[in-house]
C-alpha positions in Angstrom: 30.7 -5.4 -7.6 26.7 -6.8 -8.0 24.3 -5.0 -10.3 22.4 -2.1 -8.7 19.0 -2.5 -7.8 17.9 1.2 -9.7 17.6 1.0 -13.4 19.1 4.4 -15.5 16.0 6.3 -14.5 16.5 6.1 -10.8 13.8 2.9 -10.4 13.5 -0.4 -9.1 14.8 -2.4 -11.6 13.4 -5.6 -10.2 10.0 -5.5 -11.3 8.5 -7.8 -8.5 10.4 -5.9 -5.5 8.7 -2.3 -7.5 5.4 -4.4 -7.8 5.7 -4.0 -3.8 6.6 -1.0 -3.2 3.7 0.3 -5.2 1.7 -2.1 -3.2 2.6 -1.1 0.1 2.0 2.6 -0.9 -1.2 2.4 -1.9 -2.3 0.3 1.0 -0.9 3.3 3.1 -3.0 5.4 1.0 -5.8 3.1 2.4 -5.3 3.1 6.0 -4.8 6.9 5.9 -8.2 7.1 3.8 -9.7 4.5 6.1 -8.8 6.8 8.9 -9.7 9.6 7.7 -13.6 8.3 7.2 -14.0 7.0 10.2 -12.9 10.0 12.3 -16.4 11.8 12.6 -17.1 7.8 14.3 -19.4 7.4 10.9 -19.6 6.0 7.5 -22.3 7.3 4.7 -23.4 6.3 1.6 -21.0 8.7 -0.4 -17.5 7.6 1.7 -18.6 3.9 1.1 -19.4 5.2 -2.6 -16.1 6.9 -2.7 -14.1 4.2 -0.9 -15.7 1.5 -3.8 -14.6 3.1 -6.4 -11.1 4.1 -5.1 -10.5 0.2 -4.7 -11.5 -0.3 -8.3 -8.9 1.7 -9.4 -6.0 0.2 -7.2 -5.3 -3.0 -8.2 -2.2 -3.6 -5.9 -4.0 -2.1 -2.5 -6.8 -4.8 -3.5 -4.6 -7.7 -3.8 -3.2 -7.7 -0.2 -4.6 -7.1 3.2 -6.4 -5.4 4.1 -7.3 -4.0 1.0 -8.3 -7.4 -0.4 -11.2 -8.0 2.6 -12.1 -4.7 2.6 -13.0 -4.6 -1.4 -15.1 -7.1 -0.6 -17.1 -6.3 1.8 -18.0 -3.1 0.8 -18.9 -5.0 -2.8 -20.9 -6.7 -0.6 -22.7 -3.8 0.9 -23.4 -1.9 -1.9 -24.7 -5.0 -4.2 -27.8 -3.1 -4.4 -26.5 0.1 -4.4 -27.9 1.2 -1.2 -25.9 1.2 2.2 -28.5 0.5 4.9 -28.2 2.1 8.4 -27.5 -1.7 9.6 -24.6 -1.8 6.4 -23.3 1.9 7.8 -22.6 0.6 11.3 -21.2 -2.9 10.1 -19.2 -1.6 7.8 -17.5 1.0 10.3 -16.7 -1.2 13.0 -15.2 -3.5 10.4 -12.9 -1.0 8.8 -12.0 -0.2 12.3 -10.7 -3.5 13.4 -9.0 -4.4 10.0 -7.2 -0.6 9.4 -6.3 -0.7 12.8 -8.0 2.8 14.0 -9.3 3.8 17.3 -9.7 6.5 19.6 -7.6 4.7 22.0 -5.0 3.0 20.0 -5.1 -0.8 20.3 -1.2 -2.6 19.7 -1.4 -4.9 17.1 -1.8 -8.1 17.9 1.8 -10.1 17.9 3.2 -13.3 19.1 3.4 -12.0 22.7 -0.3 -12.1 22.2 -1.2 -14.6 20.0 1.2 -17.8 19.8 1.6 -17.6 15.9 4.8 -19.4 15.0 7.7 -17.5 14.5 8.7 -17.2 11.9 5.2 -17.9 10.3 5.3 -20.7 7.5 4.2 -20.7 4.0 1.2 -22.7 3.5 0.5 -25.0 1.0 -3.4 -26.1 0.7 -3.3 -29.2 -1.2 -4.2 -31.9 0.8 -3.5 -29.5 4.1 -5.8 -29.9 7.2 -6.8 -26.2 8.1 -8.9 -25.9 11.7 -10.6 -22.2 11.0 -10.9 -20.2 15.2 -12.0 -17.1 15.9 -14.1 -14.3 13.5 -12.2 -13.5 10.1 -12.5 -10.8 8.6 -12.5 -12.1 5.1 -16.0 -13.2 5.7 -18.5 -15.9 7.2 -17.2 -19.5 8.7 -18.4 -20.9 5.7 -16.8 -18.5 2.9 -13.2 -19.3 4.8 -14.2 -23.4 4.2 -15.0 -22.9 0.8 -12.0 -20.6 0.6 -9.7 -23.5 1.6 -11.4 -26.6 -0.3 -11.2 -24.3 -3.6 -7.6 -25.2 -3.4 -7.7 -28.7 -2.4 -7.8 -28.4 1.0 -9.4 -29.9 4.3 -11.1 -28.9 7.8 -10.9 -30.2 10.7 -13.3 -28.4 13.6 -9.9 -29.2 16.3 -6.5 -29.4 16.1 -5.4 -32.8 15.7 -2.1 -34.4 16.6 -1.5 -35.9 12.8 -0.7 -32.4 11.7 -3.0 -28.9 10.5 -2.4 -25.6 10.0 -4.7 -23.0 12.9 -5.3 -20.3 11.3 -6.9 -17.3 13.8 -8.9 -14.9 12.6 -7.7 -11.5 12.7 -11.2 -10.1 14.3 -10.7 -12.6 17.4 -10.2 -11.2 20.7 -6.9 -9.9 21.6 -7.8 -11.6 24.9 -8.2 -15.3 23.3 -6.9 -16.7 26.3 -10.6 -16.4 28.0 -12.2 -16.8 25.2 -14.2 -20.1 23.7 -12.1 -20.4 20.4 -8.9 -19.9 23.0 -9.6 -23.8 23.8 -8.2 -24.4 20.8 -5.3 -22.4 20.1 -4.1 -23.9 23.4 -4.6 -27.3 22.3 -2.5 -26.4 19.3 -0.1 -24.8 21.4 0.3 -28.0 23.2 0.1 -30.4 20.4 3.6 -27.8 18.8 5.0 -28.1 21.9 5.1 -32.0 21.9 6.5 -32.0 18.4 3.5 -32.4 16.4 2.9 -30.8 13.4 1.2 -28.1 13.9 1.4 -24.5 12.8 -0.3 -21.8 14.0 -0.9 -18.2 11.7 -2.6 -14.9 11.3 -5.5 -14.7 9.0 -3.7 -11.6 7.2 -0.6 -14.5 6.8 -3.2 -17.2 5.7 -5.1 -15.1 2.9 -1.5 -13.5 2.0 -0.1 -17.2 1.0 -3.8 -17.9 -0.5 -3.4 -14.9 -2.9 0.3 -16.0 -3.9 -1.0 -19.3 -4.7 -3.6 -18.0 -6.6 -1.2 -15.9 -8.7 -2.7 -12.7 -7.7 
């Protein structure tokens, strides 16, 4: 018989498995916290400060989606110590989108609404061409391009037949086929279906591969 996955104290013996359980639990707590903050349709200074301190204390939640992007955005807005009126609105909208909060819940984008590879492949950044499309939770297009280049990747403005990875921003429209960035996605689908080495992945998968590559 194989070894039990639990130690003598009833805890997971595999350290990596245990770490992921902690990260998943903290992420569940974060989502619940975000939904509670959004319930009154606004975010104030005290709530932003609390969220900032909570994320600082939760390393595991900060290391994976969506805690990584929420933490980065909260730090950006609180850099001067004050959450102004515009930032309150922007932070509310941002957290609502990445935490899938809605008064009338919408389905999370899936392969039926966005044409992601199934399964999405492990990504290596060095020497890979990336085509970014849509609006990214991680930050501006320049921020995303800098991230790619920091690990030796390159950028292409449109999908190329020689091969590339198309990354669809998390905040992109679910009705992608009617949007401007939908033309890039349609081209990528055509190339992929014709046998060209094209991958189509989500922003959260792209970000998780980045975190894995840098050892976070």
